N, C-alpha and C positions, 0 to 999 in steps of 0.2 A: 504494500500500500504506500509506504514512504517513497519507494522508487518512482511510482507514477505521479505522486504529488510533486516531487522535485522536477520531473520532466514537465509537468503542467506549468509550474511556476516559471521555469526557464522559457517555455514557449510563450508565456504571457509577456515577458519582458523582451525576448529576442525572437520576433516573428520569423517564421520560415519564408525563404524565397521560393516562389512558385513559378516564376517566369525565367526562361533561359534565352540567351542570345549567342550570336557567334563571337561577340567580343568577350573573351574569356580570360581568366587568370589562373595561375597554378598555385597550389599550397606547397611551399618549399620549406619554410622555417616555422617551427611550432614551439610555443611556450607552454610548459606544463604547470598549471596552477595547483598547488597542494590541495588534495581532496579534502572536502569538509567532513568532519566526523559527526554524523548524526546519530550514532549508536548510543551515545551517552556513556561509553565504556572507555577506560584507559587500557592501552595495550602496549606491550614492551617492544614489539617490532616496529620499524620505521617503514610504513606502507609506501611513502612517496619515493623511498630509495628503490623499491621494487619497480616503480613506474619508470624511473630513469634508466635502470638496468635493462628493462625490457626494450625501450626505445633505442638504447645504444646498440643492443644486439641486432635490432632491426635496421640499424645504420640510418636513422632519420636525423635530420638537422634540428638540434634543439637549442633554445635560448639558454645561455648560461644561468645556473641557479643563483649565483651571487648577484648578477646583473638584475635578475627578476626581483630578488629580495630588496635590492636598493631602490628599484622602481616603486615598490609598495611602501617602503619606509619613507621615501621622499613625499609621497602623497598621503601618508598616515593611514594606510588601509590595513586593517588588522583582521577583518572578516571577509572572506571571499563572497559571502552572500550580499555584501554591500557594493560589489563591483557593478558599476553602471555601464551603459552603452558607450558613454564618452570616455570612460576609463579604458575600456577594451580598445577603442580606436586609438587613444593616446599611447597605450602599450604597444600596439602594432607599429605605430610610427616611431616611437622612441627606441624599440628593440628590434626593429625590422622583422617582426613576426607576422606571418600571413594568417595564422590561426592560433587559438588557444585550446588546450584540453582542460576541461573543468568537470568535476564530478563529486560524488559523495559516497561516504562509507556508511551504509545503512545498518550493517551488522558485521562485527568482527570479533568472534568469541572463540576462545581456545580451550574449551572443556574437553571431556572425553570424546565428544562428537563435535569438532570445530565447525563453525559456520562462517561463510563470507557472503555478503550481499552488497553489490556495487552498482552504480550507474554512472554514465559518462556522456558528455556532449563535446563535440568539436565545434567551435564558434569562429566565424570569419571575423577578423579584426577590421575589415573594411566597412561592413555595415551591421555588425553584431548579429547576423543571422546564423542559424544552426545549419552546419554542413552535414553532420552525421551524429547519430546517437546510438547507444546500446546499453544493456543492463545484463547482469549475471547474478545468480544466487545459487550457491552450491554448499554442500556439507560433506563431511568425511564419509557418511553413510552412502552417499551417491556412488562411491567407487567400490562398495563392498559386494562380493559375490557370495557363493555358498560358504557357510560357517564364518562369515565376516571377513573372508579372505579378500585382500585388496583395500580394505577400509583405511582411510587416511586419518591419522591421529595427530599429525604435525600441522600446526597452524601456518608455519612458514611455507611448507610444501603446498598447502591448500591455497594460500595467497598467490603463489607463483602460477598455479594452474588457473586461478580466477582472473588474474591480470592477462594471461595469455588468451583466455576465452573472451575476455572483455574487448580486446582489440583485434581479435582475429578477423572481424568483418570490416576493419578499417581499409577503405580503398587505397590502392597504391598510387592511383593517378586521379587528380581532381579536375584535370583539364576537361573543358566542355561542360562542367557541372556548376559553375558559378558565373553569374553575370557581373561584369565589371561595371561599377557605377561611379562615375566621376562627379555626379551632381550632389553628393552628400555635403551637408553644411560643414564649414570649417570650425564650427562652434556648436555647443550643446546647450539647450535650455534646461537648467537644473530645476527651477521651480518658478511658479507664478502665484501671486497672492493678491486678491482683492481685499481691501480693508475699508469698511466692513464687508463681509461676504454676503450679508443680507441687509437690504436697505429699503427705505420707502421710495416710491416712484419719484423721479426728478430730483433726487438728493445727490449731494456731492459724494463721489466715490473715488478712492485711491487705488492705484495698481502698482505692484512691484514685480519686476522680472529679473531673475538671476540667471546668468549664463556661465558657461565654463569654456574657456578658450581651448581649441584643439590645434588649429593651424593659424587662426587669427581671431581678432575680436570683431563683433558686429559693429558696423558703422552707424546703423540706424535701425530702430525697431518701432513698428507701428502696431497698436492694439486695435482689433476689430471687434466691436460689440454691437450686435444688432446691425444697424446701418451706419454706425459711427466709426470713423477712423481716427484714432487718437495717437498723436506722436508722443513717444516716450523720450525722456532725457537721461543721458548717461551721467552717473555720479563720478565717473573717472575710474571706477573699479569694475566690479563684476555685476553691477545693478543698473537697470533702467527703470525709471519711475515716471508716473504721470497721474493726472486726475481728470475726471470728466463728470458730467451730469448723467445719472443713471436713467435708463428708459422709464417712461411714465406708466407703461402698461405692466400689470402684474404678471410674473412668469419667471422662468429660468433662462438665462442668456449665456451661451457658450462662447468662451474667448478663443479667438484665432489671432496668431501673431504673424506679421510679415517682417522678416529680418533681412537686412542687406549687408553683404560682406564688402571687402575692400574693392572688388571689381564691380560693385553695384549689382551683383547677382542676387536675385530675390530667393529667399527660402521661406516656405510656408510651414507653420507649426499649428496643427489643428487640435481642438478640444483640450486646451492647456489648463483651463479652469472654468468655473461656472459662477455666475452672479445671480442671486435670487432677489427679485423685486417683490416686496410684500406690502400690499396696501390694505390688508385686512387685519384689524386688531384681534388679539386672541379672544376666544370665547371660553370663559371659565365659570365655574360654579363651586360652591362649597356647601356641604350638608353637615348637619350637626346631630350627634347622638348624645342625649342627656343635656337638656337645656337647663336643668336644675341639678346642682351638685352640692354635696355635703362632704368636703374633703377632710374627713376625720379618721381615715384609715380603718373604718369598720367593715370595709369590703362592699358597701352599698353606695352606689353613685358617688364614688370618690373622685372621679375625673370626668371631664367632658371630652368627647372624641370628635374631631373635625375630619371630613373627607374631602380634600381638594380634588377638582376634576377639570381636565382640559377637554372641552367639548368638541373641539375640532383640531385637526393636525396643525401644529405650528412649531416654529423654532424658538424656544424660549431662551432668554439671556439670564434672567434672575427672577426670584419670587421672594416675597416677604409676607409675614403674618403678624398682625398687631392686635393686642387686647387693650382696650382703654376703659377707664372708669367713667362715671356719669359726667365728669367735668372735662372729659377729653384727654386726660393725662394717660400716656402710655404706661401700662402696668407690666406687660410681658410681650416680647417680640421674638421672632425667629426669621431666618432668611436662608436662602440657598441658591443654587445655580440653575442649570438647564433643565433639571428634572423635578417635577412636583413630587413632594413626598406622598406616600400612599395614605398616610393619616398623620394627624397631629393630636397629641394628648395635652390637656391642661389640667393640672391638679390643684388649681386655686393658689398658685404661687406667683410672686413677682419676679423680676429679673435677678433679684438677689436671693431667690429661692426661699423667701419668707412668705408665710400665709397672708393673703389679702383679707381685708375686712368683708363682712357679709354685705351683699348688695348686688346691684345690677351692673353687668359689664358687657361691652360691645366688642365684637370680634370681626375682623375683616381681612381678606386675602388680596394682595397686590401682585401683579405680574407685569413684567416687561419682556417683550420679545426681541429678537435680534435686529429687527428693523427699527426698533425704538418706540413701538406702540406701548403705552402704559394703560392698564385697565385694572379695575378692582371689582370685587363682589359687593352685593348689598351687605350691610352690617347685620350680624346675627347676635341675638341676646343670650347671655348666660347668666343665671342667677346663682350666686354663692350663698348658701344658707346652712349654717351649722347648728342653729338653735332648734331645740325641740319645740313643738307647738305649745302654745299657751291656751288651755281650754278652761272655760268657767261655765258651770251649770247652776242656774238660779231658779228657785221655786217661784213661779209667776202667780198662779192662782189655782184655787180648787172650786170647781163648780159641779154640784151634784155628784155624779159618778166619774168625772173627768178631772184629772190633775195635769197642769201644764207646766213645762220647764222651758226657760229661755237658755239657748246655747250660744255662747260667744267664743270666737276663736281669733287670737292675735298671732298671725304667722305670715312670713313672707311668701312661702310656697303654698300651693294649693294642696288641700287634704285629698288623698286618693283612696284611702281605706280606713274604716273606723268601725268600732263596736262599743256601744254604751248600754250598761245595765242599770236599772233603777231599783233600789231596795227601800223597804220601810224600816222603821226602827226595830222591828222584830226580826230583821235580817231576811225577810221574805222578798224574793225577786218579783217585782210588780210587772216589769216588762224589759225586754232586750231589743235593742235597735242596732242596725248595722248596714253597711253597704260599701261599694267601691266607687264612691263619688264624693263630692264635697259635703261637708257637714250641713244638716238642716239648721235652721235658726230656732225651731220649736219642736219639742217632743211632748206628746200627749199620752198619758197612761189612763187606762180604765180602772175604776175602783169598784170592788164588789160590795163594800159596806161603807157606811158613813164614818167619818173621822172628825176629830176635833182639829180643825185646820190651824188653831192657835198653838196647839201643843204637839202635834204630830211632827216628827222629823224624818227626813229622807236622805238617802245616801246614793252614791253612784260609783261605778267602776267603769273604766274605759281603756281602750287600746286604740291609738291613732297613729297613722303614718302619713307623712306628706310626700310630695312628688320628689323632693330632694333626698329622701331616704331617712329623714329624722323620725324617731319613734318616741311616743309618750304613752306610758302605762301608769294608771292610777287605780288603787284598790280602796274601796269603802271610804270615799271622800264625802263629807257632809255638804249637802247643797246649801247655798245661801238663800236667804229670804229676799223677796222682791222689795226694794225700797224706792218708792216713787220720788222723782226729783222734786225738790221744794219749789213751790210756785212763788216767785218773787213778785210782789205787788208793784205794778208800774207806777212810778211817780209822775204826777201831772206836771207839765211845765208851768211855771208861774206866768200868768198872763200879764203882759206889759200894757200899762195904761198911760197914755200921754196925758199929762196934767199941766195945763197951762195956767 
């Protein structure tokens, strides 16, 4: 599997030539690049010495190992996987190499049954295309016959066989198999960069182009975006820069470069980068679980949970989340980058991780996309309530066979579950009430016999839970007697009499 992956990657960066002509060139001198060890194992044998020994026996003209090493040291190349097309072309020119041999060691193990797995490509230094490729995978058991006779147990011997098999299909003559191309640019485009990469329509946009010199530097580079041709300015080094007004219509625009060498020969580089014009602000929402919380670590409604949601595909730059008190002061905040969090938890703490006071708090999500659009959600309300409900039951009146009680509740949060039992002074339960809704303001009990309303006493027990999770339990509490408010006699204003 690794072998085919390496071949695929190589083909991706070094496309095959598929057209031939009568204008041909021969492959006479070869540079052998040390094989890349992908096996992840350390081994004692020097595999690359086996390669040089093989090619010497085949009497092929090789680039000197020391000269090749100095070439890589000068360009600070330590990993062969980082070799670019321009490096291959520069290597060919500097060391007079027509092609390079590059490959990988996928497996090289020297156990009782040694295994060797290799792949190789030969790449033309003129245009970095693949001339030839091969792969081999063998083990010591492959040579065993009856009773394991012939089995190879020496890793050195197996490597020699693998190298021979790997290159046995290498053609002796490449004449007539490569097209000579004299129109290749004398420089390479290393990278291109829009800044920013995502913009609003008709906004100022910058562009940077880095090149690498092979034979000469580019004299002039033009950037083509949509129907605009933008001249870029050299910084005197390896960069050309410029700026322009982005297209007004939303979409993705592909950059093309026209570069001119010393002889005014034009070279075209297609699909070097893309610019996204985004005229649509992000669509966001936030939902809340537990709008009433009692962060007292009792395991019931200790935190509020927010779920941010990006409703349409967009490229975000940053997000922030704020919780403010009723006066607009920021109590708690959080922020992040390009990805919205899956959820946000608030445990009733401020930015110093201290518990906030009971009350109402407003929460809001803010988002900025890479084009610069800033949007926010509507504010959502969270109530922090750690107080247990305050319930008072008062005997209001007794009429014939009905006794009435007033129920008052002082609580921030709504009551969602309750149960109240009324008892007489003989500890007999007169009635039990309950429900999963808010408390009623009046409770009426039926009486089976007459009582002396001036002497009779009543008691109540209750269990109440509010939406924030606070609980109140009371056992055999004496009801209060109804006391009407005093009527204050209104004082008449003194009549003013004009007396002349």
